[in-house]
Residue, then its C-alpha position, 0 to 999 in steps of 0.5 A: m464445464e464453463i471453467i473447463d471450456l474457459l481454460f481450453n477454449k479461451i486460454d488466451l483470455f484467461l492469461v491476459v486477465l491473469a496478468r492484470v490480477s497478478g500485477v495487483f496481487q504482487i504489491a497490494p496489501i493483504f494479498a501480497g507479502e512475504r508471509t503469504p506463501i507464493y503458491i497461495r498467492t498464485g492460486l488466489a490469482a488464478i481463481f480470481s482470474i477464472l471468475i473475472a474471465m467468466v463474467l467479462p462481456v468481452s470477445l477474443d477479438p482484441i487479443p492478438q494471435q501473434l506471440l510478440p504483440f500478445i506478450l507486450g499486451m500481457a506486460g501492459e496488463f501487468i503494469l496496469g494491475f501493478a499501478i492499481g496495487f501501488i497506489i493503494y500500497l502508498v498509504f502503508v508506505a506513508v505509515q512506515v515513513a511516519g514510524q521512522f520519523i517517530d523512531m528517530q525521535m524516541g531513540f528506536g532508530i537502531v531497532n528494526v523488525l522484519d516487514p512481512q509485506s516487503g521482507i525488509q527491515m523497518p522501524l519498530v513503531g512503523n511496524f506497530l502503526y502498519i499493523i494497526a493500519l492493516l486492521v483498519f483496512l480490513s475493518v473497512n473491507g479494503h480487501h473487498l474494495i481492491l477486488t471491486a476496483l480490479v473488476k471495475s477497471y475493465d469498465f474503463i480499460p478493456v482487455m488489451g486496452f492499456t495505453y500509456e498516457s503522459g499524465l500517468t507518470e505525473i499522477i504517480i509522482i504526485l501521489f508518491c510526493g503526497m506520501f511523504l506529506t501524509a507521513m509528516k501529518i501522521a508523525v507530527p503530533v508525536v514528533i512535536t511532543l518529543v521535541v518539546t521533551d528534548i527542549a525540557l531536558g536541555l533546560v534541566a541539564r543547564t539548570v541542574p548540571q549534577m543530573n545525568v540527562f542522558i541516562v534519565g532522558l532516554p527512558m523518559k522520551i520512550m515513555v513520552g512517545i508511547f503515551s503520545l501514541i496511545t493518546i492519538m490512537s483514536i485520531y490515527v484510526w480516523v485518519m487511516t479510515t479517511l485515507f483509505s476512502q481517498v486512495f480508492d478515489n485516486v484509483d478511480l482517477l487513474f482509470r479515468l485518465l487511462s480511459n481518456 
């Protein structure tokens, strides 16, 4: 009965909550992605919106009754939810960029596979690292932490309480630039190993001109790259666990900024 009462008597509150939840579900890992049918994502967003709206200790006073202010308020709620999901998704973008760096050195630059998250082509090693990162994210209950951050956002930014702050753009730019730095840190061990392999092959080509380095070098670089990935895999898992703990600190920083 409470659900029916919410849908019929507090439909405006449900729609406002749905806007913020939909923003998160539009880009956040696990909940978004081309492999997840849109009707499943829509259903999950509606279910979580009902649950959140039922437990929120808010009144309908902040919700405007005029159409234009209501639409603008929903747009602000969607942008806030999208910003939360975007900050979390940046970690996975860093993994894909790191995979692109590694692929170019291994010789897989022209080999791409379909990314289930964005529906675009992505590097082969990047897809492998992305899947590992996704498993690590699930192992640390990252999907639970996303929902926790979503509910926690109402403690800092109430319904229709989103206002643009000048520091928001700065934080997004800093995190976006930090994504490239993170990608370099992930890719550096393998890339350096492959660069050393290139140097060794160059020396061999100078000392043994009869050897066809181009034929020998490509499979050798692939084997060295795969061996390097296997060697650093335990370190990579530890790095991803650390990054996932830090990314939710960044989300908390976003909440504190928007709540002044």
